[in-house]
N, C-alpha and C positions, 0 to 999 in steps of 0.2 A: 504494500500500499504506499502511495506517494502522497505526502502532504506538502502543498505549496504555501509559502509564507509571503505575504505581500509587503511586509515591513519588518524591521528588526524587532524582536520581542525577547523577553527573558524566558526562554523555553525551560531552563533548568528550574525544576520545582513547580512548573505551571500547574496551578490548581491542586497541587499535592500537599499544600500546607494548610488545608482547611481544618486540620486537626480533629481532636476528639470531641464528640458530642456527649455530654454527661448523660448517663442512663436515667437520671432523675430529672432531666430538663423539662420533660412533659409536666412533672409535678410543680415545677417552678413557674411555668407559664400559666397565664390565666386568660381564658377565652371568655369574653363578655359578649353575650348575645342580647341585643336590644330587640324585644319583641312587642309589637303593638297588637294584641289579640282582640278578637271580637267576642267578649265574654258577656253572657246574658244573665248570669246570676247576680242579683242585687245584694250588695253588702250593706244592708240597712242597719244603721246604728254604729256608733264608734267602737264597740267592743268586738265586732266580728273579724277585724284584721287590724294589724299594727304596722306602722311604718315610721321611718325617720326621714326627715327632710331638713335642709338648711333654712334658716330664717329668710323669708321672702318679703318683699315690700309690695304695697299695693300699686296699682297702675300709675297713679300720679307720682309717687315717690320713685317708682322704677323709671318713669319717663324723665324725671328731673335728674336722675343719676346718670343718664346716658349723655356722654359728651358728644353732642352732635350739633353741627351748624351747617350752613350751606357749603362752606369751603371743605369740610370734612366729607360731605356726601359727594361733592365734585371730585375729590381725590379718589374716593372709592370707585366711582364710575370710570375715572382715568385708568385705574389699575385693571379694571375689567376690560377696557379697550386694549390695554397692553397685551393681555392674554389673547384676545381675538386677533390682534395684528400679528402676534407671533404665529398663530394658527394659519393665518393667511400667507405668511412668509414661508412656512414649512409645507403647506398644502393649499396652494392657490385656488384649486378647484373644489375644495371641500364643500359638501352639500349643505352643511350647517351655517356657512359663513353669512349668507344673505339674511337669514332669520336672526342670527346673533347681532348683526349690525343694526337691524331694524329695532331690536329690543334695546340696544344701547341708546339709540336716538330717542326712543320713547322715554327712557329713564331721564334724559336731560329735560324733556318736556314736563315730566312729573314734578320737577323741582318747583314749578310755579303753579301746581294744581291747587285750586281753591276748594274743591268739593272733598269732604271727609267721607271715607268709605267705612261703614260699620257692618261687620259680619255678624249675623245672629245665627248661632249654631247650637247644637245639642242633639240628644237622642230623639226618638220618635215620640210624638204626643206630649211634648213638654210645654207647648204653647208658643212656639216661635212666631207663627203667622198672626196670632191674636196680639202678641206683644208689639209686633211691628205696627199693626193697625192702631193700637192705643197710643203708641209713641208719636205716630204721624199726626194724630188728632190732638195731642196734648203738649207736644214739644215743638218749638219753632225750629224745624229741621229741613223744610222743603227746599230752601234756597241753597243750602251748602252742605247738607248731610244726606248720604245715600244709605238707607237701611236695606241690606241684602240678606235674605234667608238662604241658608245652605241646605243641601240634601241632608236627611237625617243621618246622624252617626250611629255606629254600633248595629248596623243591619247585618244579620248573619248570612251574607251572600257569598262569602269566600272569594270575592273578586277584588280585594284590596281597595274597596270603596272608601273606607275611612281615610286612607292615605291621600286619596284624591280630594276628598273634602277638605282635609287639613291643608293641602297644598293651595286650594282656592282661598281658604281663610287667611293664609299667609300673605295674600295680596291686599288685604284690608289694612286700615289704619289702626283700628282696635276691634275687639271682639266682645260681644255679649254671649256668654256661654250659659245656656239654660239647663237647669236640672229641676226635678220636682220632688226631690227627697235627698237623703244622704247619698254621698257619692258612691258609685260602683267603681270597681277597680279600673274598668275601661275609661270611665270619665276622668278619674284621677290621672291616668297615664296621658290622656289627651291634653289635659291642662298642663301637665309637666312639659309636654312637647312645645306648647305655646309659650311657656315661661322660658324654656331653653332658647327659643327663637327670638327672645326679646319682644314678644307680641303683647302690647298692653291689653289686659283682659279684665272684665268684670264678671264674676260668677253670680248668676241670678237664681235665687231660689224662688221659682214661680209656683203658683197654685198653693201658696202658704195657707190660704183659707180652708183647704181641705183637711187640715190638721187641727186638733185641739190646741188651745193657746200654749199650754205647757209643752206639747209635742213639737209645735212649730219653733218655739224658743230653743228647745233642746237640739233640734236639727240644725238650726242657724248657728248655734254656738259650736257644734261639731264642725260645720263647714268653715267657720272663721278660724278655728284652731288648726285645721288641716291646711287651709290656704293662707293662714297668717294675715287675715284682713281682706279688704276689697271684696266683700260679699254683701249683697243686698237681697232683701226679700220683697217679692211683689205678688200681686194677684191681679193679673191682666184681665181676667174675666171671672170675677167672684161668683160663687154659687148663689143663685137667687135665694132670698129669704122670705119666709111667710110673714106677712103683716096682718094683724088682727085689730079691728077697730070696733069698739063697743059703742053703739048708738044710744041716745037718750031714751028711746022707746024700748030698750032692752035687746034689740036685734044686734047681731054680730056680723060684720063684713070682713071677709078675708080675701087676700090677693097676694100674688108673688111679686116681689119688688127686686129689681136688679141693682145691687150696690154699685157705686162708682168704682172704677179700677183703682187699685192701690199701687201707685208707682212713684210715690214722693221721693223715696230714697234714691231710686234709679235716676230720676230727673235731676237730682242734685249732683250726682256723680257725672252724669253725662254733661251737664252744664260746665263743670270744672274741667273736664277733659277737652271739650270743644273750644274752650278758651286758649288751648295750646295747639290749635289746629295746624299751624305752620310746622311746629316741631314734630307733630304726628306724621305729617307728610314726609318730612326729612328722614325720620326713622324708618318709615316704610320703604322709601326709595333706597336707603342704605341697605336694608335687608334684601330687597330685590337685586341690587347690584351684587351683593355677595353670592346670591343663588345663581345669578347669570355668570359670574366669574367661575364658580364651581363647575357649571355646565360646560363652559368653554374650555376649562382646563381638562375636563374629562375627555373631550374630543381631541384636544392637543396631545394628551397622554396616549390616547389610542393610536394616533398617527405616529407618534414616536416609538411606541411599542412595536409597531409593524417594522420599523427600521432596525430595532435592536435584536429582533429574533434571529436573523441570519448572522449577526455579529457573535451572539452567544453561541450559536451552533458551530460557527467556525472555530472558536477558541476551545469549545468542549471537546471537539474531535482532534484538535492539535494536542490537547492535554492527554487524550486517550492514546494517541500515537506515541507520544514521548514516554508515557509510563509503560506501555506495552513493549516498546523496544528495549527499555532499560528497567525491567522490574526490580524493585529493591524492597527490602523488609520495611514493615510499617514504621519502625523507629527512624529509619533513614529518611522515609517520606516526611515524617514530622520535622526532621532536622532542616529540610529545605525552607519551610516556614515563609512562603511568599506566594501571593496571588499575582497573576500576571499583570504587571503595571500597564501594559499596552491596552488590555481590555478595559481597565479602569478609565484610561484616557478616552478610548473610543466611545464608551457608553456615556461618560461625562460630557463629551462634546455634544451629543444629541440632546442632553437635558440641560445644556448651557451651564454645566458645572465644569468650569475651565481648570484643568490641572496641568501643571508642568510635570515632566518626568519624575522629578524629585517628589513632588506632591503626590503623584499617582503611586509611587513606591511607598509613601507614608500611609496612604489610604489602604494599599494592599497589605502592608504590615499590620495595620490596625485591625483589619478584618481577620487576618490570619491569627492575631492574638485572641480576638473574641472567639473565633471558631476553635481555637485550642482549648479555651476554658469551657466551651460548650460541648466539645467531644464529638464533632460531626463525623469524622472519618470512621470511628469505631462502629457506630450504629449503622451508617450507610453501607460500610463494607460488609458487615454481618448480613444485612438484608440482601445485598447483591450476591454474596456467596451462597445464601440459601436458595436463591433463584437458580444459580448456575449449577448447584449440586444435583439438580434434577437430571443432569446428563453428564456422565463421567468424562466423555470425550472432550467437551468444551471446558469442563472444570479443571482438568489437569493441564490444559494448554497454558504454557508459561506466560505470565503477565496479563491474562484475560481479566482477572479480578482487579488488579491494579489499574489496568487501562480503562475498564468500564467505570470503576470507582472515581478515577480522576475526571472522566467526562461528566459524571453525575454531579460531583462536587463543584466543578467549574460552572455547570449550569445553575446550580443552587446559588452560588456566589453572584453570578450575573443577574439572576432574577431578583436577588436581594438588593443589589445595587439599584436596579430599576425601581423597585418598590420604594426604596429610600429616597431616590431622586424625585419621584412623583409627589412626595410629601412636601417638597421644598417650594418656595415661591418661584414664580416665573422670572427669568432674566437675572438670576443670581450669577455672579461671575467668578466666584471663588469656591473651591472645594475643600478648603482647609478646616472649616469649622464643623467637624463631624459631631453629631450628637450620639454619643456612644450608647446611651440607654435606648434611644430609638432604633439604632442600628442593631443592637442586640435583639430587641423584640422583633424587628423585621426578619432577621436571620431565623429565629425560632419559628415565626409564622410561615415563612416560605418553605423551610425544611418540612414542617408538618404537612403543608399542602401538597408536597411532592413525595410523601411516604406511602401513598396507597399502593397496595400490592399489584393492582392492575397496571398502574403507571410504571412501576419498577420493572415488571415483566416486559412491557413494551419497550422500555428504554434499553434493557439488557439485549433484547433481540436487535435493536438498532445498532448497538455497540458491536455485537458479534458480526453483523454483516460488514462492518467496516474493518474490524480487526482480523476476522477470519472469513474472508469472502469465499473461500473454497468450501466452507461447511454450509450445507444446504439443509433446510428443515424439510422433513417429510411427515406425513400423517400415518400412524400405525394404530389401527383399531381405536380411533378417536383420541389417541395420545400423541402429542407432538414430540418427536425425538430429532436429534441431529446426527448426521453421518458425514464423514469426510468424503 
């Protein structure tokens, strides 16, 4: 097998210094899965479930704490444009460019928007439509406030509809989140998502008149304790009450009377929020700019990843050839302790992480040191050896284990670098400031993602075709074997 090199590289120890992955590394890593489920069971009452949360501020205090002005928002939009322009530079005909540019132009117009957009959201049958009608009749909102009802949350459709509703809610300036009782877990999770997105929100306990006075007070207190303030109680459409009148002649007249809506608390909070209409618009525009920047960066990273795939494959098979031709004991492999610096430079150039050769060698040495502490070689070599042992002919061939392991480790290193670079800001021009904790976590994550037995079996087959092209696979009674 002949391997052609297009540029000088440090072949010695290429990819062979990725060192030992400690057997307990899986125990040290923590995989956090954020799940927004569609749960239907109501957790009525504060004693049914416990949770901890940081102290949160109500919407006005939250809004006041945000350092936002027109210049800050314009700067955020400019950063989003930088990412889009970079995408245009690297993929001039990308299908998303036109839409992204239109959205940036719309953000600039948003800065001078006068209308305040209020999203009214919540589960099914909590009184969203009725509350909007009452507010439109009793609050001066027609000229500058738009009250928009969302589709009901928490429908058990299994089509990710909640995420779509919350995405629409994120486009509003603030949110009225309606509930008609103590919070369910799904409601609490949705409110936490809005809080994390810096979305000013008022939690509205609607239909409070359906409870006895002490029950209503207890639920309201529970909501305030959980949300740490910014909770109001309303009765947008109170239950009709029976009125009885005793006449002088002894007759009695009875009729049902509709009480007036009880929205005084909500009107007060709305009035205070609307006085900060300009800041609300700026905060919303800032949030939209961040979301658009993330979308553009995803497109850009996808384009760059297409360019990095052949580079990683080139270096992984160079590593395989070097190790196969000169198989050495594991301890000698560890002694090389160097990831190929040229691969670091090539991948860094694509992600605008500019490295000199000296800097690339430093990055390579840093990754080698981390991988030494994590023990990657030992576990990966054991897994590859297990796959190869299924056929004695290939297993005893000199250097096969070392060659395939070197290719596999080089691939993991390259994918880890890509994952790490994708987390960085666009247009950074220095690769010297590595965050070792982030790099360590990235290495663990990428290694675990590439440890599935099916993937390893496929990778070993690929490696054998390159290292032992004369060995051809055949099928014998449904079991694959290799013969020379």
